[in-house]
N, C-alpha and C positions, 0 to 999 in steps of 0.2 A: 129779301126784296120788299117785305112789308113796311120797312121803315125808310125806304129810299127817299121819300119826299120830305123827311124830317131833317135830313142832312143839309148843312149849308152848301151853296153851290160850289164853293171851292173844294169841298171834300167829296163831292158826289160825282163819280165818273161812270155811273151805271144808271143813268136816267132811263126810265121806261120809254119815254118818247124817242130817245136816240136808238134804242134797241129795235123798236117797231119800224123806225125809218130805215134802219139797216136791213131789215127784212124786206121792206118795200124796194129798196135799191137792189138787193141781191136778186129778188124775184124778177125785177124789171130786166136785169142783165140776162138772166136765164131765158126769159121770154124772147129777148132779142136773138138769142142763139138757137132757138127752136125754128127760126125762119118762118114764123107764122105770118098770116096775111095782115096782122096788125101793124107790122113794119115799124115797131118802136121797142125801146128797152135799153138802148145804149145810154140814155139819160141817167140810168142808175149809177154810172161811173161818176157823173158830175155831182150827184147827191152824195156819193161816197166821199168825194174830195172835200166838199163843203163840210160834211160831217167830221172828217178828219181834222180840218182846221179848228172846228168847234171843240172837239175832244182834246186836242193838244193844248189849246188855250185853257180848257178846264183843268187838265192834268197839272200844268205848270203853275196854275193859280194857287195850288196847294204848297208852293215853294219847294218843290222837289229839287234835290241836288242834281247836278249834271250826270253823275254816275247812276243815281237811282233812275233818272229819266231814261238813260241809255239802256239800262238793264230791262226796264219795263217794256220799252219798244222792241228791243231785240228779241226778248222771250215771247212777245206777242206775235211777231211777224215771221221770224226766221225759221224756227224748228219745223213746223208743219210744211212750210214752203220748200225747205231743203229736202225733207223726206219725200214730198210729192214729186219734186224735180228728179230726184234720184230714182224713184220707182218708175217714173215715166220713161226715163232713159233706158232702164232695164227692159221695160215693155217694148220700146222701140227696137232694141237690139234683138229681142227674142220673138216678138210677134208684131212686126210693123204693119201688117194688114189690119190690125185693130185700131190703128191710130190715124188721125187725119194726115193727109199727104204733106201739107205744109209743115207740120210738126216734125215729121220724119226727116225732112230735108234739113232741118235745123240741128239735128243731133250729131254733135261731134265734141271732142274733149274741150276745145277752146270755148265753144258756146256754152258748154255745161258749166265751166267755171265762171264765165261772164254772167250766166244766169244766177248762179249761187251768190255772187257778190254784187248783184244789181247794177251791172255795167251795161248800158244800152248798146245794142248792135243791130244791124240790119239782118233780118231773116227773110224767109220766103213770103211772109205776110206783113212785112214792115218791121218796125222796131219792136220785136217781140222776142222774149226769151223762150226756152224750151217749153215751160208751162205758159201757154199763150197769154193767159190772163195776168201773168206776172208783170206785164208792161206797166200796169198802174203802180205796182210796188216799187218800180224804179223811181217814180215820182214821190211816192210816200217816203221812201228811205232818204231821198234827197231832202225833203222837207224836215224829216227827223234830224238829219245831220246838221242842217242849218240851225235848227232850234237848239240842238245840243251845243254847238259852237257858241250860239248866242247866250246860252245859260252860263257858259264859261267866262264870257267877256263883258256881259252887259246886265244892268239891273232892269232893263226893259227888253227881254229876249224876244217877245213877239214882234216888237217894232223893228228890231235889228234883223230878225229872220225874214220878215216881210220885205224889208229893204233889200236884203240879199237876193231874194227871189225876183224882185223887180229888176235889180241890176243884172242878174243872169239873163233875164228875158231881153233886156236892152242890148247886152253884149252879144247875144245870139245872132243878131243881124250882121255881125262882123266875123262870123265863123269861117267864112271863105270856103276852103276845100274840106273843112271838117263838117261834112253833111249831117252826120248823126248828131253832133253837138248842136248844130244850128237848128235842126228840126226838134230835138228833144227839149232844149232850153227855150226854144221859141214858141212853145205851145201855150195857148191861153189857159190851159188847165191849171197852171201853177198859181194863177190868180184866185182860183177857187179855194185854196187853202187860206188865203188872206180873208176872203169873204166869210169863211167859217169862223175865223178868229174875231172878226167884227161882229158876227152874230152872237158869239159868246159875250162880248162886251155889252151888247144890247140886252142879252138875257140877264146879265148881272144887275142891270138898272131896273127901275120900277116901270119902265115903259110898257112891257107886255102885260103887266097886271092891270093896266088901265083899259085894255082892249077886251071886248066881250069874246067868250069862247067860240060863239057861233061865227063871228067875223074871222077869228084866227083859223078855224077849221075850213071856212069857205075859201079863204085866200090860199091855204095849203092845197086844197083840192084843185082850185083854179090854176095854181102854179104847175102842178103835175100834169093836168089836162093840157095846158098850153104847151109844155115841153113835148108831150106825147104827140100832139097834133103837128107841131113844127117838125119833129123828127120823122113822123110817118109820111109827111108831105115833102120832105127834103127841102124845107124852106130856110133853114138856118144859114145866115150869112156870117155870123160871129158866134163862136163857141161860148164866149163869156157873156154876151148879151142875151142869147136865146136859151142858154142852159145854165150858165153860172149864176146869174142874178135870180132867175126863177127858183133854182135849187136853194139859194140863200134865203129867199122868202119862205120856201117850203120848210127848211130846217128851223128858221126863226119862229114861224107860226107853230110848228109842231112842239118845240120845246116850251113855247108859251102855254101849251095845253097840258104840261106835265102834272100839275096839281089835279086836274080833272081826270087824267088817265090813272093817276095813283089812287084816286078815290073811287074808281069804278066798282060797281057792285059785282060784276061778273068776273070774279078773280080767276076762274078756270080759263076763260078765253084770254084774259090779259096775260096770265102766266105762260100760256101756250105761245102767244105772239112774241113775248119777251124771250122765251126759250129759243124760238126759231130765229129771233134776231141775234141772240148770242152766237148762233152757229153760222151767221151770215158770211164770215170770212172763209170758213171751211166750204160753205156752199159755193162761194164765189170761185175758189181755187179748183174745186172738183167738178163743177157743173158742166163745163165744156166737154169733158171726157165722158160724163154720164150721157149727155146729149148724143155724142157720137156712138156710144155703145148702144143706146136705145135705137138709133137709126140703123146701124149696121147689123146688130145682132138680133134684137127683139123684133124689129120690123122687116128688114130686108132678108135676113136668114130664116127666121121662124114665122114671120108674118102674123105676129100676135095682135098688131093693131096698125091702123093707117097713120103713119108718122105725122103727116101734114094736116090731118083733119082736126077740127076743134077739140074732139075728145082726145085725140092723140097728143095735142099740145098740152092739155091738162094732165095727162098721164106722164108725159115727159117732164114737165115742170115739177110734178109731185115726186117723181123719182129723184130729181136733182135735190129737192128740199130734204127728202128722206136720207139720201146718202150724205148730204151736208151735216145733218143731225148726227148720224152715226160716226162720221169722221171727227166731228167736234168732240163727241162724248168719249170716244175710245182712242183718239190720237191727239188732236189739237189741244184740248184742255189739259190732259195729263202731261204732255210735253211742255206746254207753256208753264205749268206750275212747277214741274221738275227743274227746268232750265232756269227759271227765275229764282228758285230757292238756291240752286247751285251757284249762280252768279252773285247773288246777294251775299252768301257766305264767303265767296272768294274775294269780292271787291268792296264790300261795304263793311265798315267797322261797326260793331255793336254800339248802340247809343247808351252812354252811362246812365244807370238808374239813379 
């Protein structure tokens, strides 16, 4: 991690600013599901989507082959998601009282395989797979698929992938009786991937270096506070306008602070934040079930703390972050590494020396 800021942008896919923002996004989503009086946190999904567009633009700027890109995305997203989906199904079949009622009602063989292969379908809580948070992965995998296709057929894959996203959005209005397709492809969320790609292009330029760090930090904070206020008050009239563009500004300003973050003197704090950001995907996938477990077991059954109190919210969020770290270290990271090595050996020919 010490030399991350020395790498050229096209080679650096582990910017500290991105990892810290992942932590912010994951913690926000966790906060939303604790049902606290703050009444915000869903904005974390929008931050994640813009971040994803930025990261994919960063990854393909290093001229990855379509196969290499597919392997990296598959190994990053799929193994832990498939494992958690399978474990959750087993839990539903053996101890349904420990799982949220809407999740239990979704559990059947058809929905299990749809969940595994990122096929959107209507469940009790809307277009959600068995692992409820996986609904965002349906969009992520759609974006990755379009980028992979674009890498195969175009010298400008981001442009083509963005055009395909826009085309799908436009076509969705003609979905007719295909309600799932109309709602899924007709979401403004898909434009947030494009905003992330645009943020990367601006990051590559010298624009951000001309702006003082205090201004970048202030705009980043203001963007988050704006989204939190809009969400808590239920004022959003447009997902893209009230959450997409502020998330774009947040991501853009935060990566503009990369040099300052990399040079910070408190390396212990920085390393901890980056490490927690590394585990954000695991935290995102596991947190809902940790929240339910805290409420049903620790609070309702054993009365260890008041779930909805401020201290209770802090304890629940802390538990989610801790389980996310454990899941990342002992399951997500090893599986990611192992699957990536296997697929690389299987599908990528060694480069001649």
